[in-house]
N, C-alpha and C positions, 0 to 999 in steps of 0.2 A: 202497495201490494207487497206482501212478504214473500220471500222466495224460500220455500222449504227445501231441505236437502241440497244445498249448494254444491257440495262435493260430488254428489250423484249427478247433478246437472252438468258440472264441469267434465266429469268422466264420460257422460253421454255425448257431449259436444266433441270431445276428443275422438271418440269412436266414430261419430258421424263424419268428422273432418277427415279421418283416415280412410274410411270406406269410400267416400266420394273423391278422395285425393285432392282436397281443397288446400289452398295455402292458409286460409283463415275462415273461421265461422264466428259470427257475433250474434248474440241474442239481445234484442232491444226491448225495453218496456214500450208498450204501444203508444201511450199518450205523450210521454216526455222524450222518447227516443234515447233514454239513458241506457248505457250498456249494463245488462244484468250479468252476463257471463260471456266468455269468449274462449276460443282455442286458436292459437296461431303457431305455425310450424317454424317460423323464424322470428327472432326478436327484432322489434323496430325501435330505433333510437328516440323517436319523437314521443315524449311522455304525455303530450297533449293531443295525441292522435285521435283517440276515441272521442274526446270533446269536440274536436274539429269535425270529424265525420258526423257526429250527432247533430251539430249545428247546421251543417250543410243539408242533411236530410230533413231536419225540421223546417228550414227555410224553403226547401223544395216542396215539402208537404203543404206548407202554408200557402205557397203560390198556387199549388194544385187545388187546394180547398176553395180559394177565392174564385178560381175559374170554374171549378166543378159545382159550386153552390147552385148555379142555375140549372144544372142537370141532376141534382140530388145524388151525386156520387161522392165517394170518399177515396182518398189515396189508398191504393192496395199494393202496388208493386212498382219496382223500378229496376232498370237494367242499364249498366254502363259497360261499354266495351271499347277497347283500343287494341293496338298491336301487342301490348304488354300484358294485359289482364282482362278478365271479365268479372264484373261484380253484379250480383243479383240480390235484390231485397224483396221479400214477400211476406205476407201474413203467415205466421207460424201457428199461434193459438189465438184465442179471443183477446188475450192481453199482451201478445208479443209479436214482434217481427224478427225474421232471421235474415242475416246477410251472409252470403257465400262469396268468397273471392278465390278465383283460380287464375294461375298464370302459365300453367303447363300447356304449351301449344298442342301437344298430342291429345289433350283432353278438350281444349277449347274448340278444336276443329269439329268435334261432334256436337257442339252447342250452336253452331252456325244455323241460322234460319234459312 
């Protein structure tokens, strides 16, 4: 899949990140979970971070697909929360997933179920 207008995509992700006051937003290719684009508000020192996140999600998706095969369902979304952050992954377009990471407690309290 070719990504047209990468600069425009990056700018849109930056605007989206700022609007929702997220720490980070990543856009993944749907089949491989490779990072297409991202916006992060603070630099992370781990240069392999995206590769690690991608592998974790792929393994989780694979585990879900084995279990869900009997129900004819596919992986759609995932949510991880702890006292430090909340991370949400969901279908974004027919070819992509989006991951939003938030750590501001003032925002996270509104996300509680």
